[in-house]
N, C-alpha and C positions, 0 to 999 in steps of 0.2 A: 269175610268179604272186604272189610276195610283195609286189611293188610295187603291184599292183592292189588287194590286200587293204588295204594301208596307205592308199591313196587313198580307198577306200570308208569306212574308219574315220574319216579326217579329214573327209570330206564329211558323214558322219553326225553328227559332233560339231558341225560348222558349222551344219547344219540344226537341231540341238537348241538351240544357242546363239541362233540367229535366232528360233526359236519361243518360247523363254523370254523373250527381249527383247521380242518383239511382244506376248506375253501380259501382261507387266508394264506395258508402255507403254499397252496397252489398258485396264488397270485404272486408270491415272492419268487417262484421258480425253484425253490430249494427242496420241496417235498415230493413233487411229482416229476417223473421223467417226461420230457416233452420232445416232440419231433423236431421243432425248429429251435435253433439256438438264438439267444437274445442279443448276441454281440458278434455278428458275422464278420468275416474278413472283408474289408471294404472293396478290395480289388481282386476278389476271388476269380471272377470270370477271366480277367487278364492273365492271372497266374496259371490257371488250367489250360488256357489257350496257348500259352507260351511253352508249356511243359512238353518234353519229348516223350510221348506215351509209348513209342517203340522200345525205349530203354527202361520202361517202368519195371520195377522189381515186384514180384508177387510174394505176398506174405499170407499164409493160411492160418486161420485160427479155428480150431476144431472145438465145437461145443457138444459136450457129452457128459451125462451123469453129473450134472451140476459142477462142471469144471471146464476150464479153458486149457487147451494145449496148443501152443505154449502159453504159459501164464505171464511171461515177460517177452515183449516184442521190441526189438531194437530197430530203430529207423534213423535215417539221416535227414537233417533239415534241408528242405529245398528239393529233395529227390522225389520224383513221382512214384507212387505205389499203387498196386491193385491189392486191396485188403479183401481176402476171400473169407467170408464167414460161413462155415459149414455146420449146420445143425444135424447131428447124428442121433438125436433123440426123437421120441414120439410126442413131444410137447413143444409149444412155441417158446422160443427164447428171445428176449429183448436185450440186445447188446447196447449198453449205455456207456457213453464216453463223452459227456458234455464238455468238460474242460479241454480234452484233446481236440474234439471237433471244432471248438470255438477258435482254436489257433491253427486250423487246417483249411486249405482251399479244397473243396470237394467238387468233382466234375459230374459224376453220375453214379447210379446204382444199377447193376445189371443182374437180371435173373435169367432163367432159361428162356422165358418167353417175351421179355421186354427190357428195354433200356429206358431209365428214367433220369432225365437231367435233374440234378439236385445241387444247390449252392450252399445250403445251410442245413445242418441236422445235429441232433444230440443223441438220438437212439435209432437203432435199426431193428425192426421186428423180423425174425427169421422163423418161418413156419417149420413144422416137423419135416425132416429129410430134405429141407431146402438149402440151396447154396446161393448166397448173394455176394456180388463183387462190388466193392466201393472203391472208386477211382479217386485218389486224393494226393495232396502234396502237403506234408507237415511244414509249418512255417516258423515255429518257435521251438527251441531246444528245452529240455526238461523232462521230468517224470510226470506222467499222466495216468491216472487209474481208469480202468474200465471194469464193468461188472455186469452180471446178468440180472436184469430188472424183471420183476413180476410183470407179465404182460397186462394184467388188469383189464381195463376197459380200453378198447382200441376203436376209435372212430375216425375214419378217413385218414388213416396213417398216424394219428396222434394217440400215443399210449398214455393212459392215466392210471396211476396206481400209487397208493400211499406206502406200499411195502417194496423193499428192494430184495429180490431173491439173492443177489450177491451178498448183501449184509446178513441175511438169514441163513443161507446155506453155504456160504463160502465160495460162490462163483465169482471170483475176482481176478484181476490181472493188472499189468502195468505196461504202458508204452514208455520206452526210453528213447527220446529224440535227441540225437547228438549233433553238434554243429558240423 
């Protein structure tokens, strides 16, 4: 009986340490994917209002069987795009691209039944068989990674998870934004 009590005490301490570590990492923004990005483009509304959305190019990213197709997406800085995220699986995928979205002016997210104005984001949750369109203008050139994050806990559009599905299962890709 004494051995079982000691094991439970150690397990309790381990859970406490893991909880504190996750909470502190969540505060830093580096451990949990978040819906809102912490450094938005200051003039995002002006940029999306000035963009010619009639000439926006459409880029489709297919999410299926723990992979993205295409895995490398080439964009031009300052050009408006409609990023179409198509989930062809029977599980929810979270498209995480924090650094990319940090340097992008975002106008809105469109699904079959609604248009949602959005000016800041880091991740997009895409339900099974759902298609979401993200209207955006990339503002900085460079390479930006994106990955499939584990949906984890989703409360009011905010996804919280200590595990990255992209890191675990290889669901990763890159945006290449050219000047």
